[in-house]
C-alpha positions in Angstrom: 9.9 -15.4 -8.6 6.7 -17.3 -7.3 3.7 -17.3 -9.2 1.7 -16.0 -6.1 0.1 -12.6 -6.5 -1.6 -10.2 -4.1 -3.8 -7.3 -5.6 -3.4 -4.3 -3.2 -6.5 -2.0 -2.7 -6.3 1.8 -1.8 -6.8 1.0 2.0 -3.5 -1.0 1.7 -1.7 1.1 -0.2 -2.3 4.0 2.2 -1.2 1.5 5.1 2.0 1.2 3.5 2.6 4.6 3.5 1.2 5.7 6.9 1.9 2.3 8.9 4.8 0.2 9.9 3.5 -3.2 10.1 1.9 -3.4 6.6 5.1 -1.9 5.2 7.0 -4.6 7.0 4.8 -7.2 5.7 5.2 -6.0 2.2 8.9 -5.9 2.4 9.4 -9.2 4.2 7.3 -11.0 1.4 8.3 -9.2 -1.8 10.8 -11.6 -2.8 8.0 -14.4 -2.7 4.8 -12.5 -4.0 4.1 -10.2 -6.6 2.2 -7.3 -5.5 -0.3 -5.3 -7.8 -2.4 -2.4 -7.7 -4.9 -1.2 -10.0 -4.8 2.4 -11.2 -7.8 3.2 -9.5 -6.4 2.2 -6.1 -3.3 4.5 -6.8 -5.6 7.3 -7.7 -7.7 6.8 -4.7 -4.6 6.7 -2.2 -3.2 9.9 -3.9 -6.6 11.6 -3.2 -6.8 10.9 0.3 -3.4 10.7 1.6 -2.8 14.4 1.8 -5.7 14.8 4.1 -4.8 11.8 6.3 -1.3 13.4 6.4 -2.4 16.7 7.5 -5.1 15.2 10.2 -2.1 13.0 11.5 0.4 16.1 11.8 2.8 15.0 9.2 
């Protein structure tokens, strides 16, 4: 494992769920980079995802 790390904010976590490109980037680099997300970012993503999914018809 590398000593490289990236902290993901709520917007990126949401894009991992909703988007294709960001998810592909995270998966492609998971073996080289450690990804971290603060609890507040996960809480925000959980707060806003339902409305985003509903408005997108998912």
